[in-house]
N, C-alpha and C positions, 0 to 999 in steps of 0.2 A: 623507253621514254626518258628515264633518268639519265641514261647515257647521252641522249640527244641534248638534254638540258646542260649537262656538264661540258660537252664538246662545243656546243653552239649557244652560248648564253646571250649573244648579241649579234646585230647585223654585221659588224666588222669580221666576226669569226666566220659567219656564213659566206661573206664575200671572199675571204682568204681561201676557203676550201673551193668555192666555185671557180676561182681563178685558175685552179689546177685541173679543172674538169672541162672547161669550155675552150674550144679552139681559138687561136688568136684573132682570126678574122671576125668571129662572132663576138668575142669579148670586146674588141675595139669598137664594134658597132654599138654594143650595149652601153658601155661605160663612157664612150667618147662624146665629144661635142664638135662644134664647128670652129674653124680657125685655130687659134692658139689654145682653145678650150678654157679661156679665162672665165667665161660665163658659167661653165660647169663648176669651177672652183668658187666663183663668187656666190653661187647659191648656198653652198655649204659654209663658206667663210662668214657670210653675213648672218647666217643663222646662229653660228657659234658666238657671235658678239652680243646676242640678246641675253641679258642677265635677269635673274629673279632675286627678290629679297624674301628669304624665309621668315616666318613669324611663328615662334615656338609657343607663345602664350595663346594657344588656341586649341580647339577640339575638332579634329577632322580625321577620326580613326578609319573611317570607311568612305572615302570619297566616291562620288557618283560619276562615272565616266560614260554613262549612256547619253544618247542624244536622239533627236528626231529630225528627219528631213521629209518634207511633204507629208507630214502626218504619220510617217513610218518610224517606229521606235527601233533604234539601232543600238547594238551592245557597246559600241565604241565610236569615237568621232574620227575614225580613219578608215580608208579603204584602198582598193586597187585601182591605180591609174591605168589608162590604156597604154599598151605596149605593142608597138608594131614589130613584126618579124619575131615574135616571141618563140615560135616553134623552131626557128633557126638557132636562136641563142641556146635553147635547151629543148630538144625534140620532145613533143608530147606534154609540155609544161602547162598549156593553157587550161585543160579540163581540171587538173587538181587544184590550180589556183582559184578557179571559179567555184569549185565544190567547197573549198575551205571558206571562201567568203560567204557562201550561203549557209554553211553549217555554223559559222561564228556570227552571223547576222551583221555583216559589214558590207558596204557597197562595192560593186565590181563594175568597171567600165570596160567594155570590149572595143578594141580598135577596129576601124575599117581595114587596117593592114594586118589584122590577125591572120594566122595560118589555119584557123578553124572557122567554119562558117558561123554567121550570127545566129542561124537557126539552131545549129548543134549546141552552141555555147549557152543559149538561153535555157536549155534543158539542164545545164549544170549550175548556172548562177541563180535560176529561179527569180523570186521577187527582188533579189539583191542586184539584178543585172540591169545596167544602163548600156545604151549603144552610142558609141562615138562616131559621128559622121564627118569624114573629110568631104566637104561638098564638091562634087565634080562639076566641071563647066559644061557637061553634057546634060541637058534638061531631062531627057528620057531616062538616062542612067540614074540621075538624082532621084527622080520620082519613083523609080523601081526600087532603089535601095530603101527609101523611106517606107514604101509599101511593104517591103519584106520585113522591115523592123516592126511595123504595126502588126502584121500577121503572126510574127514570132512571139508577140506578147510584151515587147518592151514598152514601158510607159514614160521613160525619160530619154530624150535625145540630146546628146552632148555635141554641139556644133563647134568643131575646132577651126579657128580663124587665122592661126599664125603660120600658115604655109603658103604664102602668096607666090613663091617661086621654088624651083628645084634647088636644093642646097648642094654645095660641093664640100663634102667632109673628106679631108685629106686621107685619113686612115682607110676609109671605105674605098676611096679611089685606088689607093695602093694595093689593097687586098682584093680588088675586083669583086666586091660583095654583090651577091645576087640571090634571088629566091626564084626557083630552086638554085642551090649553090652550084657554081661551076667548079668542078674538081680538076683544076690545073695542078701543076707541080707544087705550087705554093700552098694551095688549100689542102691538097692531099697530105702534105707534110704536117700542116697545122692539125688536121684531123687525126692523123696517125699518132700524134703525141697525146691525144685525149681519148683513150679507149672507152671510157664511160659514155662520152658523147656519142661515139660511133655505135655503141650498143643500143643506146636510146634511138638513134637514127634508124638502125636496123629494125627495131621493134615498132616504131611509129611511122616509118616511111619518110620519104623526102617531103619537106614542107612546101606548101603552095599558098598563094594568096587566094584562099577559097572564096572570099567575098567579092573578089574583083575579076577573077579569070573568066567568068561567064560573059563579061562585057567586052572582052578583047576579041579582035578579029581572029578567026581560027588559023592555025598553022604558023603562028608567029615564032620567030626565034626568041631567045631570052632577051637579047638586046632590043628587039622590036617591041617585046612586051613591056620592057622598062621604059622605052620611049613613049609607048602608049599611055602608061601610068603617069609619066611626067607631063604629058600633053593634056590629060583630063583632070588631074588632081592639083594642078598649080594655078591658082587664081586668087584675086582679092575678093573677099566677101563684102560686096557693096550693100548699102542699106536696102536696095530693091531686092537683091538676092536673099538677104536674110529674111525680109518680110515674106518672100515666097515660101521659104522653108517653114517659117512660123505658121503660115496659112495652111500648109500641107500637113502639119503635125498636130494631132488632137491632144497630145499629152503635154508634159512639161518640157521646156527647152532650156538647156544650160549652154552658155557660151564659154568655151575654153580657149585660153591663149591670150587673155587680155592683161595688159600692164598699165595702160593709161587710164586714170580715173575718169576722165571725161568720156573716153570711148566706152568704158563700162556703163556709165550713165546713159549713153546713147543706146546701147543694146537693151538696157532695161526699159527705156522709153519705147522701144520698138516691140516690146512684148516678151523679152527674155524673162525667165523665171529665176535665174541665178547666174552667177559668174564664177569661173575658176581662174583665179589669178595664177598665171603660169608663163614661163619663158621657154616652154617646150624642153625642159631639162638642159638648157644651155646648148641646144642643137640647131638653132635657127640663125641667131645673130649674136656674135661674140661680144658686141659692145652693148647689149641690152642690160638693163638693171636686173638685179636678182628679184625673184618673186617676193621674198620676205620684205625687201625694202619698199616695195610698192603696195603690199597688202594693207598696211594701216591707212595709206592715202586713198585706196579704193574704198575701204570701209567708211572712212570719214565722208567721202563724196556720196556714197549710196545711202548712208544712214544706218541706224541700228537694226532696222527690220528687214533689210534686203538679205537674201541668201548669198553669202560670199564664201567661197571655198578656195583652196590653194594647193599647189604642189611645188616641188623644187628643192632638192638637197636634203630632204627629210630622211634621217637615218636612225632615229631613236624615239622612244616615248617622250623624252625631254624635248626633242625637236617638234613633236606634235604639240606639246604644251606651249612652246614658243609661238607657233603659228596661231594657235587659238587665242593666246593672250593678245596678239597683234590684230585680231579681228576675224579670223577664219571660223566659220561654223563647222567646217569639215575639212579634212586634210587627206590628200591622196599621195601615194608613192608607187613607183613602177619597178625600178631596177631591183630593190630589195627582195621582191617576190620571186624574181628570177634567181637571185643568189640563193634563196632558201630552197627552192626545189632542185637546183643543180648541186648544192652542197649535201642535202639530206635525203632527197628523193621526194616521192609524192606526199609524204607527211610533212615536208618542209614548210609549205605555206601556213598550215594550221599552227605549227610551232612558232613561226614568225608572228602570227597574230597574237598568240598567247604571250610571247615575249614583250610585244609592244603594249599590250594591255597592262602587264605587270609594271613595265617601266613608267607608263603614263600614270597609273594609280600611285606608284611609289613617289613620283614627282609631286603630285598633288598632296600626298600625305606629308612629305618632307616640308613643303611650303606651309602647310596648315590650311590648305584650300579645300573646301568641301565640294564646290561645284565648278564645272568647266566655265560657266559664265562669269565666275569671279577671278579667273586667272589674270586678267588685265590689271587687277589691283595689286598684284605682286610683282609687276615689272619694276626693275631697278634701273634707273637712268641717272648715272653719276653726274654731278654738276660739271 
């Protein structure tokens, strides 16, 4: 463990190692965005502009970083964002990430596009597990997925609303990305350069969309299956559609992918229990604003009592503190958890959580801040 601490003291170190273990086609999918990828950079750049003013005439030796969501006490105000195609990026990575979240008492959101089924993954995430629904435009498919999530024991449904159309990401088109992967000359070359990835693939098997394959017509080719997914998972979530989902789900409903404060208020008025401010990691619209730039506006519109969470560009405990100071009750991140397991192995996600806890607690101590709720009072806004 001491060696892991020395070799991987932060997310950038995990990312650098992961880069040399993940094939180019999977790396491009994970780290890339749409268009010129300005929105990916904007998420990070805007976060780095947020400054704090430390106050040393204070007593905050042991800051409290615990928090509570829906009455559930959590050990830290950050958790695992949904990651699609995670098993392609690093084969077999989904269970150890979920297990680490449960062991460390932080939230874990499973993607509809996971390569492990929602039923299997709930066994790993336990009470920390939420399920993210990409609402299909097929009513029977939607109802069945919701019923499966109920039976599996999920209590929180995260409805993602920012995928109204199939996106064209240049790198993925050039790489011919697919699940299962098509091993043409290009992908074979990429994979051959990454033996650790190949060994994981041999151990865990070819990844599949386990949550979605049972709904596709039998005997389809890979292209036909992708066309099927594009046809059923691309649509605007109208107010009527959202109300139908709200009526079907007996637990809490979170809306993910909201940037506009008025839209956030509209979802809350229709029965949402919380909002995740997100631009989908810069993967949907290159001209969209960063999550962190819209977060304080959403908080102001919804008021102090609404549950407001956020993701986008978070790469340290300091970044988590920045999001919380600007109005987030909880912060999610996805890519760093893939970095951690690819760089370190199945112990990587637990190590990442430890690192983030230490960085966040260290940030609060440096500021002289005892509680997460007081972070906003340390924001520094130069004249």
